[in-house]
Residue, then its C-alpha position, 0 to 999 in steps of 0.5 A: m351637744a352636737a359633734d359635727i364640724q361646721t365651717h363658715t368663710r367671710v370677707m371682712y374689710i379690716t386689717h389683721a391688727e384691727f381684727l384682733r383688737s376688735l375681738l377683745p370684747l369676746k374675752k368677756y364670754y370665751q377664753y381664746k389663744i392667738d398664735d405667734d403669727g396672729k393668724l390663728i385664734q382658738i376660742t374655747d367654751d367648755q367642750r366647744l371650739v372655734k378656730i378662726q383662720l385669718g387669710t392674707e390681707g388684701r385691698t378692695v377698691l371701690g372707685s376712689l375708695q380703698m379698704p383693707s380686706t381679709q378672708v376669715k375662716l371660722t370652724f366650729c366644733g361641738f356647737t348646737p344651733p342655739e349656741m352658734d347663734l349666741f356666738w355669732s351675735r357676740f362675734d358680730l357685735c365686736f365688729r359693729r362700728g358706729g357712725g352717722 
């Protein structure tokens, strides 16, 4: 098991409430706790840990379109590359939106 810590940051076009609601399917695979402010999520899986820190909600303007935006910082501890790939695929699936 890898003992190194990796940090990834991404901007997501979502509010904090939508983020937390969208994260619910991960409970199928991982246990997690959300702090009282709803800005820090700690996901545990055996000896592995993911900390998700939600930044301040903002707005992104593209012409006449306005969208919420939140900087999301994910810190991984104890993940091997295949375990991290599996986490990312599960995480990204939570935020996929249908449309057409």
